[in-house]
N, CA, C and O of each residue as an XYZ file, in Angstrom:
544
protein
N     -15.394    -30.527     11.979
C     -15.864    -30.097     10.536
C     -16.382    -29.549     10.944
O     -17.043    -29.825     11.945
N     -16.332    -27.980     10.106
C     -16.744    -26.694     10.645
C     -18.511    -25.919     10.190
O     -19.079    -25.670      9.127
N     -18.870    -25.763     11.674
C     -19.983    -25.666     11.418
C     -20.042    -24.268     10.231
O     -19.287    -23.296     10.226
N     -21.335    -24.594      9.163
C     -21.588    -22.723      8.623
C     -21.392    -22.076      9.142
O     -20.414    -21.380      8.868
N     -22.511    -21.697     10.783
C     -21.490    -20.657     11.248
C     -20.297    -19.655     11.336
O     -20.002    -18.475     11.143
N     -19.741    -20.977     11.792
C     -18.149    -20.628     11.957
C     -17.661    -20.201     10.647
O     -16.962    -19.189     10.630
N     -17.957    -20.910      9.342
C     -17.230    -20.772      8.618
C     -18.327    -18.647      7.850
O     -17.553    -17.787      7.429
N     -19.176    -18.463      7.851
C     -19.926    -17.145      7.760
C     -18.897    -16.512      8.633
O     -17.870    -16.048      8.136
N     -19.106    -16.480      9.785
C     -17.904    -15.159     11.293
C     -16.947    -15.382     10.982
O     -16.156    -14.457     11.164
N     -16.470    -16.427     10.456
C     -14.052    -15.714      9.907
C     -14.228    -15.541      9.114
O     -13.251    -14.959      8.644
N     -15.822    -15.771      7.606
C     -15.783    -14.985      6.460
C     -15.507    -13.409      6.396
O     -14.729    -12.582      5.921
N     -16.820    -13.554      7.302
C     -16.470    -11.787      7.538
C     -15.623    -10.847      8.325
O     -15.072     -9.757      8.175
N     -15.747    -11.618      9.084
C     -13.806    -11.350     10.106
C     -13.175    -10.669      9.483
O     -13.061     -9.446      9.564
N     -12.219    -12.091      8.108
C     -11.676    -11.884      7.124
C     -12.113    -10.222      5.753
O     -11.123     -9.732      5.209
N     -13.210     -9.742      5.478
C     -13.655     -9.599      4.327
C     -13.421     -8.208      5.005
O     -12.911     -7.284      4.371
N     -13.915     -8.052      6.671
C     -13.511     -6.015      7.245
C     -11.872     -5.807      7.189
O     -11.188     -4.805      6.979
N     -11.514     -7.282      7.488
C      -9.387     -5.949      7.473
C     -10.017     -6.002      6.175
O     -10.447     -4.871      5.950
N     -10.276     -6.783      5.209
C      -9.205     -5.780      3.788
C     -11.063     -4.277      3.285
O     -11.263     -3.704      2.214
N     -11.535     -4.237      4.001
C     -12.083     -2.546      3.623
C     -11.610     -1.743      2.906
O     -10.381     -1.666      2.916
N     -12.301     -0.929      2.102
C     -11.699      0.366      2.130
C     -11.435      1.537      3.557
O     -12.320      2.135      4.171
N     -10.281      1.583      3.742
C     -10.199      3.513      3.947
C     -11.280      4.327      4.215
O     -11.408      4.971      5.256
N     -12.098      4.310      3.253
C     -13.855      5.126      3.115
C     -13.981      4.358      4.513
O     -13.556      4.911      5.528
N     -14.543      3.131      4.570
C     -15.283      2.569      5.864
C     -14.614      2.608      7.019
O     -15.241      3.163      7.922
N     -12.728      1.897      7.513
C     -12.937      2.169      7.775
C     -12.086      3.046      8.794
O     -11.420      2.841      9.809
N     -12.389      3.945      8.134
C     -11.769      6.094      8.492
C     -12.929      5.824      9.252
O     -12.739      6.472     10.281
N     -14.083      5.216      9.362
C     -14.846      6.427     10.944
C     -13.905      5.729     12.334
O     -13.932      6.450     13.332
N     -13.275      4.707     12.442
C     -12.916      3.644     13.169
C     -11.710      4.676     13.374
O     -11.422      4.925     14.544
N     -11.182      5.127     12.648
C      -9.264      5.454     13.342
C      -9.357      7.315     12.800
O     -10.461      7.853     12.719
N      -8.403      7.887     12.564
C      -7.498      8.851     12.281
C      -9.006      9.193     10.849
O      -9.832      8.484     10.274
N      -8.402     11.566     10.835
C      -9.783     11.653     10.003
C      -8.481     11.113      8.799
O      -7.538     10.525      9.330
N      -8.415     11.275      7.387
C      -7.187     11.771      6.601
C      -7.414     12.751      5.859
O      -8.629     12.845      5.686
N      -6.713     13.719      5.204
C      -7.032     15.528      4.760
C      -6.478     14.650      3.034
O      -5.624     13.940      2.503
N      -7.830     15.453      2.815
C      -7.363     14.953      0.780
C      -6.492     15.554      0.835
O      -5.663     14.878      0.226
N      -5.718     16.986      1.357
C      -5.251     17.385      0.636
C      -3.896     16.612      0.817
O      -3.405     15.799      0.034
N      -3.600     16.869      1.536
C      -2.770     16.050      2.439
C      -1.747     15.256      1.594
O      -0.639     15.421      1.084
N      -2.909     14.099      1.741
C      -2.404     12.962      1.103
C      -2.481     12.207     -0.813
O      -1.861     11.336     -1.422
N      -3.645     13.201     -1.145
C      -3.745     13.439     -2.791
C      -2.165     12.834     -3.605
O      -1.058     13.202     -3.211
N      -2.292     12.242     -4.320
C      -0.999     11.971     -5.816
C      -0.977     12.870     -6.277
O       0.039     13.459     -5.911
N      -1.615     13.517     -7.044
C      -1.323     14.658     -7.529
C      -0.434     16.000     -6.950
O       0.303     16.422     -7.842
N      -0.387     16.324     -6.418
C       0.293     17.073     -5.766
C       1.895     17.046     -5.721
O       2.744     17.793     -5.236
N       1.928     15.708     -6.529
C       3.627     14.974     -5.678
C       3.072     14.339     -4.768
O       2.130     14.384     -3.977
N       4.354     13.419     -5.269
C       5.288     12.040     -3.738
C       5.627     12.665     -2.605
O       4.968     13.696     -2.737
N       6.067     12.748     -1.803
C       6.694     12.432     -0.574
C       6.530     11.736      0.687
O       5.391     11.395      1.005
N       7.270     11.540      1.264
C       7.100     10.557      2.582
C       5.978     10.296      3.678
O       5.424      9.240      3.982
N       5.781     11.821      4.273
C       4.806     12.341      4.395
C       2.778     11.752      3.930
O       1.792     11.570      4.644
N       2.984     11.662      2.634
C       1.701     11.795      2.553
C       1.649     10.128      3.043
O       0.714      9.702      3.720
N       2.941      9.152      2.537
C       2.510      7.621      2.131
C       2.371      7.167      3.633
O       1.555      6.272      3.850
N       3.410      7.930      5.189
C       3.345      7.921      6.568
C       2.231      8.157      6.549
O       1.892      7.153      7.175
N       0.831      8.921      6.251
C      -0.159      9.346      6.644
C      -1.090      7.899      6.437
O      -1.930      7.517      7.252
N      -0.784      7.289      5.329
C      -2.096      6.290      4.912
C      -0.960      5.552      5.354
O      -0.217      5.544      4.373
N      -0.374      4.892      6.333
C      -0.221      3.968      6.803
C      -1.572      3.073      7.303
O      -2.488      3.669      7.868
N      -1.681      1.024      6.972
C      -2.431      0.940      6.780
C      -3.955      1.387      6.631
O      -4.995      1.230      7.270
N      -3.440      2.206      5.132
C      -4.828      1.858      4.189
C      -4.566      0.767      3.455
O      -3.418      0.330      3.378
N      -5.782      0.097      2.719
C      -6.371     -0.483      2.202
C      -5.204     -0.006      0.247
O      -4.980      1.142     -0.138
N      -4.875     -0.962     -0.296
C      -4.484     -0.086     -1.673
C      -4.821     -1.069     -2.560
O      -4.511     -2.218     -2.246
N      -5.615     -0.806     -4.018
C      -5.823     -1.863     -5.085
C      -4.543     -1.511     -6.170
O      -4.267     -0.501     -6.818
N      -3.898     -2.869     -6.038
C      -2.902     -3.053     -7.433
C      -3.528     -3.668     -8.616
O      -4.071     -4.756     -8.806
N      -3.259     -2.523     -9.437
C      -4.595     -2.646    -11.062
C      -3.612     -4.120    -11.826
O      -2.551     -3.690    -12.278
N      -3.710     -5.090    -11.956
C      -2.985     -6.249    -12.460
C      -3.848     -6.258    -14.169
O      -5.003     -6.053    -14.543
N      -2.226     -6.704    -15.016
C      -3.342     -7.144    -16.610
C      -4.111     -8.290    -16.002
O      -5.220     -8.346    -15.470
N      -3.356     -9.012    -16.199
C      -4.200    -10.853    -15.558
C      -5.411    -10.871    -14.883
O      -6.500    -11.328    -15.232
N      -4.992    -10.190    -13.651
C      -5.644    -10.785    -11.788
C      -6.448    -10.152    -11.948
O      -7.532    -10.517    -11.493
N      -6.357     -8.728    -12.751
C      -8.120     -7.589    -12.173
C      -7.742     -7.250    -11.203
O      -6.575     -7.070    -11.552
N      -7.755     -7.018    -10.299
C      -7.168     -6.470     -9.031
C      -6.606     -7.149     -7.525
O      -6.704     -8.317     -7.150
N      -6.025     -6.044     -6.860
C      -5.350     -7.144     -6.259
C      -5.642     -6.685     -4.166
O      -4.673     -6.234     -3.555
N      -6.256     -6.780     -3.827
C      -6.273     -6.053     -2.196
C      -4.876     -5.844     -1.559
O      -4.492     -6.920     -1.099
N      -4.175     -5.069     -1.407
C      -3.295     -4.281     -0.232
C      -2.708     -3.416      0.127
O      -2.240     -2.363     -0.306
N      -2.799     -4.262      1.490
C      -2.515     -2.809      2.580
C      -0.668     -2.269      3.111
O       0.244     -2.952      3.575
N      -0.742     -0.749      2.761
C       0.515     -0.388      3.275
C       1.158     -0.337      4.669
O       1.028      0.606      5.449
N       2.046     -1.741      4.953
C       2.264     -1.641      6.353
C       3.921     -0.724      6.928
O       4.456     -0.490      8.012
N       4.058     -0.599      6.273
C       6.016     -0.116      6.524
C       6.220      1.649      5.163
O       5.768      1.884      4.042
N       7.366      2.657      6.404
C       7.358      3.734      5.520
C       8.922      2.658      6.029
O       9.154      2.364      7.202
N       9.629      2.317      5.081
C      11.000      2.415      5.841
C      12.044      3.432      4.969
O      11.990      3.494      3.741
N      13.174      4.360      5.927
C      13.643      5.245      5.315
C      14.826      4.699      4.492
O      15.666      3.983      5.037
N      14.912      5.055      3.069
C      17.006      4.884      3.566
C      17.862      5.729      3.585
O      17.597      6.881      3.243
N      18.879      5.424      3.920
C      19.862      6.882      3.744
C      20.676      5.998      2.731
O      20.809      4.811      2.432
N      21.187      7.345      2.336
C      21.938      7.407      0.294
C      23.534      6.903      1.826
O      23.792      7.070      3.018
N      24.089      6.254      0.560
C      26.009      6.051      1.171
C      26.634      6.793      0.817
O      27.842      6.604      0.962
N      26.097      8.244      0.055
C      27.233      9.259      0.026
C      26.783     10.383      0.557
O      25.626     10.699      0.280
N      27.289     10.940      1.122
C      26.555     12.491      1.722
C      26.280     13.863      0.317
O      25.598     14.884      0.405
N      26.845     13.516     -0.503
C      26.613     13.799     -1.962
C      25.143     14.671     -1.686
O      24.871     15.861     -1.526
N      24.226     13.174     -1.729
C      23.028     13.715     -2.420
C      22.078     14.296     -1.408
O      20.908     14.012     -1.665
N      22.281     15.157     -0.143
C      21.302     15.238      1.368
C      19.958     15.468      0.403
O      19.073     14.647      0.642
N      19.749     16.112     -0.292
C      18.575     16.645     -1.046
C      17.665     15.280     -1.466
O      16.605     15.339     -2.089
N      18.061     14.520     -1.175
C      17.106     13.069     -1.598
C      16.460     12.827     -0.250
O      17.007     12.465      0.792
N      14.524     13.243     -0.603
C      14.425     11.748      0.769
C      13.925      9.934     -0.668
O      13.098      9.518     -1.479
N      15.345      9.593      0.085
C      14.523      8.456      0.166
C      13.898      6.914      0.850
O      14.477      6.086      1.553
N      12.736      6.936      0.410
C      12.800      5.455      1.436
C      11.757      4.394      0.664
O      11.014      5.055     -0.063
N      11.542      3.349      0.608
C      10.639      2.304      0.022
C       9.125      2.331      1.113
O       9.051      2.913      2.195
N       8.072      1.556      0.464
C       6.993      1.319      1.077
C       6.769      0.004      0.669
O       6.931     -0.470     -0.455
N       6.299     -0.654      1.906
C       6.488     -2.097      2.034
C       4.370     -3.207      2.440
O       3.745     -3.430      3.477
N       4.082     -3.545      0.835
C       3.116     -3.978      1.053
C       2.041     -5.278      1.727
O       2.501     -6.420      1.712
N       1.330     -5.165      2.016
C       1.427     -6.674      2.651
C      -0.672     -7.324      1.655
O      -1.818     -6.894      1.521
N       0.169     -8.508      1.298
C      -1.323     -9.189      0.053
C      -1.561    -10.493      0.621
O      -0.944    -11.219      1.401
N      -2.888    -10.581     -0.150
C      -2.771    -11.957     -0.036
C      -1.989    -12.860     -0.518
O      -1.593    -12.524     -1.634
N      -1.654    -13.696     -0.233
C      -0.628    -14.768     -1.375
C      -0.985    -15.718     -2.713
O      -0.449    -16.652     -3.308
N      -2.096    -14.995     -2.819
C      -2.472    -15.133     -4.563
C      -3.124    -14.399     -4.877
O      -3.893    -13.791     -4.133
N      -2.956    -14.168     -6.629
C      -1.623    -14.118     -6.335
C      -0.666    -13.382     -6.218
O      -0.687    -12.170     -6.001
N       0.200    -14.041     -6.349
C       1.344    -13.664     -6.712
C       1.466    -13.154     -7.202
O       0.780    -13.235     -8.221
N       3.084    -11.304     -7.043
C       2.681    -10.522     -8.221
C       4.398    -10.488     -8.827
O       5.455    -10.365     -8.208
N       4.142    -10.638    -10.134
C       6.174    -10.716    -10.042
C       6.418     -8.674    -10.442
O       5.634     -7.819    -10.855
N       7.981     -8.639    -10.018
C       8.498     -7.540    -10.212
C       8.564     -7.522    -11.719
O       9.108     -8.214    -12.579
N       7.464     -6.000    -11.686
C       6.652     -4.649    -12.704
C       5.691     -3.821    -12.035
O       5.198     -3.955    -10.915
N       5.337     -2.110    -13.743
C       5.115     -1.224    -13.341
C       3.688     -1.364    -12.495
O       2.854     -1.770    -13.305
N       3.272     -1.245    -11.604
C       1.543     -1.688    -12.247
C       0.562     -0.114    -11.208
O       1.114      0.559    -10.337
N      -0.234     -0.015    -11.465
C      -0.918      0.987    -11.685
C      -1.792      0.303     -9.866
O      -2.476     -0.667     -9.539
N      -1.015      1.915     -8.947
C      -2.075      0.976     -7.085
C      -2.697      2.878     -7.129
O      -2.487      3.963     -7.670
N      -3.424      2.284     -6.272
C      -5.182      3.481     -6.508
C      -5.438      2.961     -4.332
O      -5.413      1.910     -3.691
N      -5.767      5.264     -3.824
C      -5.913      4.306     -2.259
C      -7.102      4.981     -2.766
O      -7.305      5.472     -3.877
N      -7.854      4.907     -1.728
C      -9.541      5.161     -2.526
C     -10.155      6.839     -2.266
O     -11.295      7.221     -2.532
N      -8.938      7.737     -1.623
C      -8.275      8.940     -0.974
C      -7.487      9.819     -2.700
O      -7.673     10.398     -3.771
N      -6.677      9.312     -1.824
C      -4.942      9.441     -2.651
C      -5.069      9.892     -4.245
O      -4.676     10.748     -5.037
N      -5.657      9.052     -4.179
C      -5.599      8.975     -6.263
C      -5.659      7.066     -6.754
O      -6.111      5.987     -6.370
N      -4.785      7.741     -7.928
C      -3.616      6.542     -9.173
C      -2.522      6.833     -9.292
O      -2.443      7.923     -9.859
N      -1.190      6.248     -8.949
C       0.331      6.329     -9.611
C       0.416      5.059     -9.932
O      -0.379      4.153     -9.683
N       1.930      5.019    -10.784
C       2.448      4.208    -10.804
C       3.842      3.524    -10.522
O       4.980      3.922    -10.774
N       3.218      1.923     -9.686
C       4.464      2.049     -9.198
C       4.975      0.528     -9.742
O       4.282     -0.400    -10.158
N       6.574      0.625     -9.572
C       7.711     -0.479     -9.589
C       7.385     -0.553     -8.572
O       7.556      0.247     -7.652
N       6.503     -2.203     -8.593
C       6.503     -2.807     -7.751
C       7.678     -4.563     -7.632
O       7.734     -5.401     -8.531
N       8.260     -4.621     -6.599
C       8.914     -5.274     -6.285
C       8.889     -6.330     -5.053
O       9.126     -6.039     -3.881
N       8.411     -8.159     -5.764
C       8.859     -9.149     -4.393
C       9.666     -9.288     -2.964
O      10.879     -9.354     -3.164
N       9.327     -9.345     -1.667
C       9.877     -8.528     -0.591
C      10.132     -9.224      0.462
O       9.968     -8.876      1.632
N      10.842    -10.961     -0.237
C      10.474    -11.538      1.037
C       8.889    -13.354      0.433
O       8.686    -14.062     -0.553
N       8.274    -13.173      1.894
C       7.690    -13.667      1.782
C       6.795    -13.428      0.022
O       6.960    -12.519     -0.792
N       5.653    -14.929     -0.065
C       5.004    -14.398     -1.336
C       4.257    -12.546     -1.555
O       4.446    -11.668     -2.397
N       3.373    -12.649     -0.285
C       2.352    -11.512     -0.672
C       2.856    -10.552      0.455
O       2.275    -10.543      1.540
N       4.403     -9.388      0.104
C       5.269     -8.637      0.937
C       5.306     -8.494     -0.710
O       5.131     -9.255     -1.662
N       5.690     -6.847     -0.483
C       5.992     -5.727     -2.098
C       5.904     -5.162     -1.357
O       5.329     -5.040     -0.275
N       7.401     -4.173     -2.791
C       8.815     -3.521     -1.965
C       8.435     -1.712     -3.278
O       8.554     -1.758     -4.502
N       8.176     -0.920     -2.786
C       8.244      0.116     -4.299
C       9.123      1.090     -3.421
O       8.674      1.763     -2.494
N      10.598      1.069     -3.891
C      11.453      2.924     -3.490
C      11.897      3.891     -4.256
O      12.059      3.907     -5.476
N      12.149      4.973     -3.191
C      11.195      6.307     -3.958
C      12.604      6.700     -3.789
O      12.988      6.103     -2.783
N      13.903      7.655     -4.442
C      14.577      8.517     -4.042
C      14.900      9.289     -5.526
O      15.409      9.002     -6.609
N      14.044     10.866     -4.623
C      12.969     12.095     -4.427
C      13.782     13.175     -4.313
O      14.144     13.139     -3.137
N      14.353     14.241     -4.903
C      14.213     15.397     -5.037
C      13.220     16.715     -3.936
O      12.157     17.315     -4.095
N      14.335     16.683     -2.782
C      13.152     17.343     -2.202
C      12.754     18.580     -2.571
O      11.758     19.088     -2.056
C-alpha cells in the first residue's frame, strides 16, 4: 500500500514534468520570442527552438490536453524538383488518455502563440504527428 507522503511526492514529480515552459525556462535555455513566435510564419528552426517544450492542444470535447514536442524529423522529397520545400514532421508525446483522433486542433505554446495543426496518431495512443511541407 502506498503511503500518503509517497503519493503526494509522486504527484508533485509528475506535475513538474508538465509545467509550462515559462517555469521550466529558468533552468533551460532562454527562448527568444522573435525567433519562435508563430505570427511571423512557420519554419523548422522555430520548432527546433521549441523542442522539449509543453504545448496545449485545445479539443472540442476534452478541454485542453498537455503534450510535449519531443522531435522535429526531417522529411526528404522523393523528387529533385521540390528543392525549395522545407519538409519536416513534429512528434508530440502526451498522456495516454484522452486519445485524440486525427483532426485539426488549435495548438498553443505559452510564448510562440496559437496555430491550427492537423495532428494524427503516430504509434502508441500518446504520440501525435504533424507534417509540414513549406515553401522557403
